[in-house]
C-alpha positions as CSV (number, residue, x, y, z in Angstrom):
1,M,0.3,-16.5,-27.7
2,F,-2.6,-16.8,-25.3
3,K,-0.5,-17.5,-22.2
4,N,-1.2,-14.1,-20.6
5,I,-4.9,-14.0,-21.4
6,N,-7.4,-14.9,-18.8
7,K,-8.0,-18.7,-19.1
8,S,-11.8,-18.5,-19.4
9,K,-11.5,-15.9,-22.1
10,A,-9.0,-18.0,-24.1
11,L,-11.2,-21.0,-23.8
12,F,-14.2,-19.0,-25.0
13,I,-12.3,-17.7,-28.0
14,Q,-11.1,-21.2,-28.9
15,I,-14.7,-22.5,-28.7
16,I,-15.8,-19.7,-31.0
17,L,-13.1,-20.4,-33.5
18,L,-14.0,-24.2,-33.4
19,L,-17.7,-23.3,-34.0
20,V,-16.7,-21.0,-36.9
21,F,-14.6,-23.8,-38.4
22,T,-17.4,-26.3,-38.0
23,V,-19.9,-23.9,-39.7
24,I,-17.5,-23.3,-42.6
25,I,-16.9,-27.1,-43.1
26,S,-20.7,-27.7,-43.0
27,I,-21.4,-25.0,-45.5
28,F,-18.7,-26.3,-47.9
29,S,-19.8,-29.9,-47.4
30,V,-23.4,-29.0,-48.4
31,Y,-22.0,-27.2,-51.4
32,L,-19.9,-30.2,-52.5
33,H,-22.9,-32.5,-52.0
34,N,-25.1,-30.4,-54.2
35,K,-22.3,-30.0,-56.7
36,Y,-21.9,-33.8,-56.8
37,K,-25.6,-34.3,-57.4
38,E,-25.5,-31.7,-60.2
39,E,-22.6,-33.5,-61.9
40,M,-24.2,-37.0,-61.5
41,I,-27.5,-35.7,-63.0
42,R,-25.4,-34.1,-65.8
43,N,-23.7,-37.4,-66.5
44,Y,-27.1,-39.2,-66.5
45,A,-28.5,-36.6,-68.8
46,I,-25.6,-37.1,-71.3
47,V,-26.0,-40.9,-71.2
48,V,-29.8,-40.8,-71.6
49,G,-29.5,-38.2,-74.3
50,N,-27.0,-40.2,-76.3
51,I,-29.0,-43.4,-76.0
52,S,-32.3,-41.7,-76.7
53,Q,-30.9,-40.1,-79.8
54,E,-30.1,-43.6,-81.2
55,Y,-33.1,-45.4,-79.8
56,P,-36.0,-43.0,-79.2
57,E,-38.5,-45.8,-78.7
58,L,-36.5,-46.9,-75.5
59,E,-36.6,-43.6,-73.8
60,A,-39.1,-44.6,-71.1
61,D,-37.4,-47.9,-70.4
62,I,-34.0,-46.2,-70.1
63,I,-35.4,-43.7,-67.5
64,Y,-37.1,-46.5,-65.5
65,E,-34.0,-48.7,-65.5
66,L,-31.8,-45.7,-64.6
67,L,-33.9,-44.8,-61.5
68,S,-35.0,-48.2,-60.3
69,N,-32.7,-51.0,-61.3
70,K,-29.7,-51.2,-59.0
71,Q,-28.6,-54.9,-59.8
72,N,-26.5,-54.5,-63.0
73,Y,-23.5,-52.9,-61.4
74,N,-21.1,-55.8,-62.2
75,E,-22.4,-56.0,-65.8
76,G,-21.8,-52.3,-66.2
77,I,-18.3,-52.6,-64.9
78,E,-17.5,-55.3,-67.4
79,I,-18.9,-53.3,-70.3
80,L,-16.7,-50.3,-69.3
81,K,-13.7,-52.5,-69.2
82,K,-14.4,-53.7,-72.8
83,Y,-13.8,-50.0,-73.8
84,G,-10.7,-49.6,-71.7
85,I,-12.3,-47.7,-68.8
86,E,-11.1,-49.0,-65.4
87,V,-12.4,-48.0,-61.9
88,S,-8.8,-47.1,-61.0
89,N,-8.5,-44.4,-63.7
90,L,-11.9,-42.7,-63.0
91,D,-9.9,-39.5,-62.3
92,E,-9.9,-39.1,-66.0
93,I,-13.7,-38.6,-65.9
94,R,-14.6,-34.9,-65.8
95,T,-17.0,-35.3,-62.8
96,T,-14.3,-36.8,-60.6
97,N,-11.8,-34.1,-61.6
98,S,-14.4,-31.5,-60.8
99,L,-15.1,-33.0,-57.4
100,K,-11.4,-33.4,-56.6
101,N,-10.7,-29.8,-57.6
102,G,-13.6,-28.5,-55.5
103,L,-12.4,-30.5,-52.5
104,V,-8.9,-29.2,-52.8
105,I,-10.1,-25.6,-53.2
106,T,-12.4,-26.0,-50.3
107,N,-9.6,-27.2,-48.0
108,I,-7.4,-24.4,-49.1
109,V,-10.0,-21.8,-48.5
110,I,-10.8,-23.3,-45.1
111,V,-7.2,-23.4,-44.0
112,V,-6.6,-19.8,-45.3
113,I,-9.7,-18.5,-43.5
114,M,-8.9,-20.2,-40.2
115,S,-5.3,-19.1,-40.4
116,I,-6.3,-15.5,-41.1
117,A,-8.8,-15.7,-38.2
118,Y,-6.3,-17.1,-35.8
119,I,-3.6,-14.5,-36.8
120,C,-6.1,-11.7,-36.5
121,V,-7.2,-12.8,-33.0
122,S,-3.6,-13.4,-32.0
123,L,-2.5,-9.9,-33.2
124,Y,-5.5,-8.4,-31.4
125,F,-4.5,-9.9,-28.1
126,Y,-0.8,-9.2,-28.8
127,A,-1.6,-5.5,-29.4
128,K,-3.8,-5.5,-26.2
129,E,-0.9,-7.0,-24.1
130,E,1.5,-4.5,-25.6
131,K,-0.8,-1.7,-24.6
132,R,-1.1,-3.0,-21.1
133,L,2.7,-3.3,-20.8
134,K,3.0,0.2,-22.1
135,D,0.5,1.3,-19.5
136,I,2.8,-0.3,-16.8
137,S,5.8,1.4,-18.3
138,D,4.1,4.8,-18.3
139,Y,2.9,4.1,-14.7
140,I,6.4,3.4,-13.5
141,N,7.6,6.6,-15.1
142,N,4.9,8.5,-13.3
143,I,6.1,6.9,-10.0
144,L,9.7,7.9,-10.8
145,N,8.4,11.4,-11.2
146,N,6.7,11.2,-7.8
147,N,3.2,11.0,-9.3
148,Y,1.4,8.4,-7.1
149,S,-2.2,9.4,-8.0
150,I,-2.8,6.8,-10.8
151,D,-4.5,3.5,-10.0
152,I,-3.7,0.6,-12.3
153,R,-5.3,-2.2,-10.4
154,E,-7.1,-4.9,-12.4
155,Y,-9.5,-7.5,-11.0
156,N,-8.6,-10.3,-13.4
157,E,-6.4,-13.4,-12.8
158,D,-3.9,-13.3,-15.7
159,S,-0.3,-12.6,-15.0
160,I,-0.3,-9.0,-16.2
161,S,-3.2,-8.2,-13.8
162,V,-1.3,-9.8,-11.0
163,L,1.8,-7.8,-11.9
164,K,-0.2,-4.6,-12.0
165,N,-1.7,-5.3,-8.6
166,Y,1.8,-6.0,-7.1
167,I,3.1,-2.8,-8.6
168,Y,0.1,-0.8,-7.1
169,K,0.9,-2.3,-3.7
170,I,4.5,-1.2,-4.0
171,T,3.2,2.2,-5.1
172,I,1.2,2.6,-2.0
173,K,4.2,1.8,0.2
174,L,6.4,4.2,-1.8
175,R,3.8,6.9,-1.5
176,K,3.6,6.4,2.3
177,M,7.4,6.4,2.5
178,S,7.5,9.6,0.4
179,E,4.9,11.3,2.6
180,K,6.7,10.2,5.7
181,S,10.0,11.4,4.3
182,Q,8.5,14.7,3.4
183,K,7.0,15.1,6.8
184,E,10.3,14.2,8.4
185,K,12.1,16.7,6.2
186,Q,9.6,19.4,7.1
187,Y,9.9,18.5,10.8
188,L,13.7,18.5,10.6
189,E,13.6,22.0,9.1
190,V,11.3,23.2,11.8
191,A,13.3,21.4,14.5
192,L,16.6,22.9,13.4
193,S,15.1,26.3,13.2
194,D,13.7,25.9,16.8
195,I,16.9,24.4,18.1
196,S,18.9,27.3,16.6
197,H,16.5,29.8,18.2
198,Q,16.7,28.0,21.6
199,L,20.5,28.0,21.6
200,K,20.7,31.6,20.3
201,T,19.3,33.2,23.4
202,P,21.6,31.6,26.0
203,L,24.7,31.9,23.7
204,T,24.0,35.6,23.2
205,S,23.7,36.0,27.0
206,L,27.0,34.1,27.5
207,M,28.8,36.4,25.0
208,V,27.5,39.5,26.8
209,I,28.5,38.1,30.2
210,N,31.9,37.1,28.8
211,E,32.5,40.7,27.6
212,L,31.6,42.0,31.0
213,L,34.0,39.5,32.7
214,E,36.8,40.7,30.4
215,N,36.5,44.1,31.8
216,E,39.3,44.5,34.3
217,N,37.5,47.2,36.2
218,I,34.5,45.1,37.1
219,D,33.9,44.8,40.9
220,E,33.9,41.5,42.6
221,D,30.1,41.4,43.3
222,R,29.4,42.1,39.7
223,R,31.9,39.4,38.7
224,R,30.2,36.8,40.9
225,E,26.7,37.8,39.5
226,C,28.0,37.4,36.0
227,Q,29.5,34.0,36.8
228,R,26.2,32.9,38.4
229,K,24.2,34.0,35.3
230,S,26.8,32.3,33.1
231,R,26.4,29.1,35.0
232,I,22.6,29.2,34.6
233,Q,22.9,29.7,30.8
234,L,25.4,26.9,30.5
235,E,23.1,24.6,32.5
236,K,20.2,25.6,30.3
237,I,22.3,24.7,27.2
238,Q,23.4,21.5,28.7
239,W,19.8,20.5,29.6
240,L,18.6,21.5,26.1
241,I,21.3,19.4,24.3
242,T,20.7,16.4,26.6
243,S,17.0,16.5,26.1
244,L,17.3,16.8,22.4
245,L,19.6,13.8,22.3
246,K,17.1,11.8,24.3
247,I,14.3,12.8,22.0
248,S,16.3,11.9,18.9
249,Q,17.0,8.5,20.4
250,I,13.3,7.9,21.0
251,D,12.4,9.2,17.6
252,S,14.9,6.9,15.8
253,G,13.8,3.9,17.7
254,T,17.2,3.1,19.1
255,I,15.9,3.0,22.6
256,K,14.6,-0.4,23.8
257,F,12.3,0.2,26.7
258,K,12.6,-2.5,29.4
259,K,9.5,-4.3,30.7
260,E,9.9,-4.8,34.5
261,K,7.6,-4.7,37.5
262,V,8.2,-1.4,39.3
263,N,6.8,-0.4,42.7
264,V,4.9,2.9,42.0
265,K,5.6,4.5,45.4
266,S,9.3,3.8,45.1
267,L,9.2,5.2,41.5
268,I,7.6,8.4,42.7
269,N,10.1,8.8,45.6
270,K,13.1,8.4,43.2
271,T,11.5,10.9,40.8
272,L,11.1,13.5,43.5
273,E,14.7,13.3,44.8
274,P,16.3,15.7,42.3
275,L,13.3,18.1,42.7
276,A,13.2,18.1,46.4
277,I,15.2,21.3,46.9
278,Q,13.2,23.4,44.4
279,I,9.9,22.2,45.9
280,E,11.2,23.0,49.4
281,L,12.4,26.5,48.4
282,K,8.9,27.4,47.1
283,N,7.4,26.0,50.3
284,I,5.1,23.8,48.3
285,N,2.9,21.3,50.2
286,L,3.6,17.9,48.6
287,I,0.8,15.3,49.3
288,K,1.4,11.7,48.3
289,N,-1.4,9.0,48.3
290,I,0.1,5.8,46.9
291,D,-0.5,2.2,48.0
292,E,2.6,0.4,49.1
293,N,2.0,-2.7,47.0
294,L,0.9,-0.9,43.8
295,R,3.1,-1.9,40.8
296,I,3.3,-1.2,37.1
297,I,5.2,-2.7,34.2
298,C,7.6,-0.1,32.7
299,D,11.1,1.0,32.1
300,E,11.9,2.6,35.5
301,N,14.6,5.0,34.4
302,W,12.8,6.3,31.3
303,T,9.5,6.5,33.2
304,M,11.3,8.6,35.9
305,E,12.5,10.9,33.1
306,A,8.9,11.4,32.0
307,L,7.5,12.0,35.5
308,V,10.3,14.5,36.4
309,N,9.2,16.7,33.5
310,I,5.6,16.6,34.5
311,I,6.2,17.3,38.2
312,K,8.7,20.0,37.3
313,N,6.0,21.6,35.1
314,A,3.7,21.4,38.2
315,Y,5.9,23.2,40.7
316,E,7.0,25.8,38.1
317,H,3.4,26.8,37.6
318,T,2.5,26.7,41.3
319,E,2.9,29.7,43.5
320,N,4.8,29.7,46.8
321,G,2.9,27.9,49.5
322,G,0.8,26.0,46.9
323,T,0.0,22.3,46.8
324,I,1.0,19.4,44.6
325,K,-0.9,16.1,45.0
326,I,0.5,12.8,43.6
327,S,-1.8,9.8,43.8
328,A,-2.2,6.4,42.2
329,E,-4.9,3.8,41.9
330,E,-5.4,0.6,39.8
331,N,-8.3,-1.3,38.2
332,P,-8.3,-4.5,36.1
333,I,-7.4,-2.6,32.9
334,Y,-4.8,0.0,33.9
335,T,-2.9,1.7,36.8
336,E,-3.3,5.5,36.9
337,I,-0.9,8.0,38.3
338,R,-2.4,11.5,38.9
339,I,-0.2,14.7,39.4
340,E,-2.4,17.6,40.4
341,D,-1.5,21.2,41.3
342,N,-3.4,24.3,42.3
343,G,-1.3,26.6,40.2
344,C,-2.1,29.1,37.5
345,G,-3.5,26.5,35.2
346,I,-3.3,26.4,31.4
347,D,-5.0,28.6,28.9
348,E,-7.8,26.9,26.9
349,E,-6.0,27.8,23.6
350,D,-2.8,26.1,24.9
351,I,-4.1,22.9,26.4
352,N,-4.4,21.1,23.1
353,H,-0.8,22.0,22.2
354,I,1.2,21.5,25.3
355,F,2.6,18.1,24.2
356,E,3.8,19.5,20.9
357,R,7.5,20.0,20.5
358,F,8.9,23.5,21.1
359,Y,5.4,24.8,21.8
360,K,5.4,27.8,24.2
361,G,2.2,28.6,26.0
362,K,1.0,32.1,26.8
363,S,1.5,31.6,30.5
364,N,5.2,30.5,30.2
365,K,7.2,32.4,27.5
366,D,10.5,31.2,29.0
367,S,9.7,27.5,28.5
368,I,11.7,25.7,25.8
369,G,8.8,23.4,25.0
370,I,10.4,19.9,24.9
371,G,9.9,18.5,28.4
372,L,6.2,17.6,28.1
373,N,6.7,16.4,24.6
374,M,9.5,14.0,25.7
375,S,7.3,12.8,28.6
376,K,4.4,11.9,26.2
377,M,6.8,10.1,23.8
378,I,8.2,8.0,26.6
379,I,4.8,7.1,28.0
380,D,3.3,6.4,24.5
381,K,6.3,4.1,23.6
382,Q,5.4,2.0,26.7
383,N,1.8,1.6,25.5
384,G,0.6,4.1,28.1
385,S,-1.4,7.3,27.7
386,I,-1.3,10.8,29.2
387,E,-4.1,13.3,29.5
388,V,-4.3,16.8,30.9
389,K,-7.2,18.8,32.4
390,S,-6.8,22.4,33.5
391,K,-8.7,25.5,34.3
392,L,-7.1,28.9,34.2
393,G,-6.4,30.2,37.7
394,E,-7.4,26.9,39.4
395,G,-4.8,24.4,38.6
396,T,-3.8,21.4,36.3
397,L,-4.3,17.7,36.5
398,F,-2.0,15.2,34.6
399,S,-3.4,11.7,34.3
400,I,-0.9,9.0,33.3
401,K,-2.2,5.5,32.6
402,F,-0.1,2.3,32.4
403,Y,-2.2,-0.6,31.0
404,E,-1.9,-4.1,32.3
405,Q,0.7,-6.2,30.4
406,N,2.1,-9.7,30.6
407,L,5.9,-10.0,31.2
């Protein structure tokens, strides 16, 4: 009955019950002792009264002998036997019967009282446990109804308290999972809306271009222009879909980034290869200041993907004839790659949001807003960090740090 009660509490209750039992026994023992004395005095009084009635002159001697002389026990027993009274049948004497009845009644009363006390205490703790179990049941129902605000923790050591604490820990995990799931759901809704919007513009352009191309009277120059614009829109859709697939892979954790020693100068040169024509067409002055022996630990291909988006952002926001400077240096804690331009810069209101997905700054309404977001995700996943500093009209500096790691 007490198995689920705190051990110290159960021990305390048992001690209290034992003390109560001891007190009750003591009280009834004193009662029986006094009852015995009363009965013995009553018997003495009857004997003395009977003898004194027959022999009044012996009254003083009888009292004296009764109180002081203890040596005639055997003679008294023999006299009793002469009248048929044996020690073995003393139960027939009223005093003995009275004591026997008192003792039986006392034992019955004690057993009944202790049984009632134990049953009452047991029922109390049973009811208390039932209430605690009901609380757990109600708590679980609240969890099933997505109500995680109730705290049922208890700081005892009994099994129900342990169970409640385990359930509370599970509740915390469920609440975090629910919050994460809700955020992911909200993010998915926003992402789908943004993707739909991003695809809508080039698809609409393609439909208009396609209608123009279906016109048989269109001249050749106009046809070539429409084909060029169609190709641009298709490339835009292709890049968007490819980028979104890469982002979804990073988000889901299916990408396992390699850890390999990569030469920083070689990494930058490979990154610049697909951008060389665009940079040359804008007559941008490209300055590289990178030590030949500088190395970082990263996944080369994915890091190139991140750097491409950052450098692309730099030349898109740099006017013809502008300058882009790429440098790198190391210290005992990290290796830093700096990409700096003297372009239009970033508005102060935009600078804290440029790494957010699908965010479009005031200075570049045509941007889709996923390139820098993907770059940050790739760098973060490799335990790196990226920061940006910019001043409107003066240029922008991206600082990428790769921290020292052991292979």
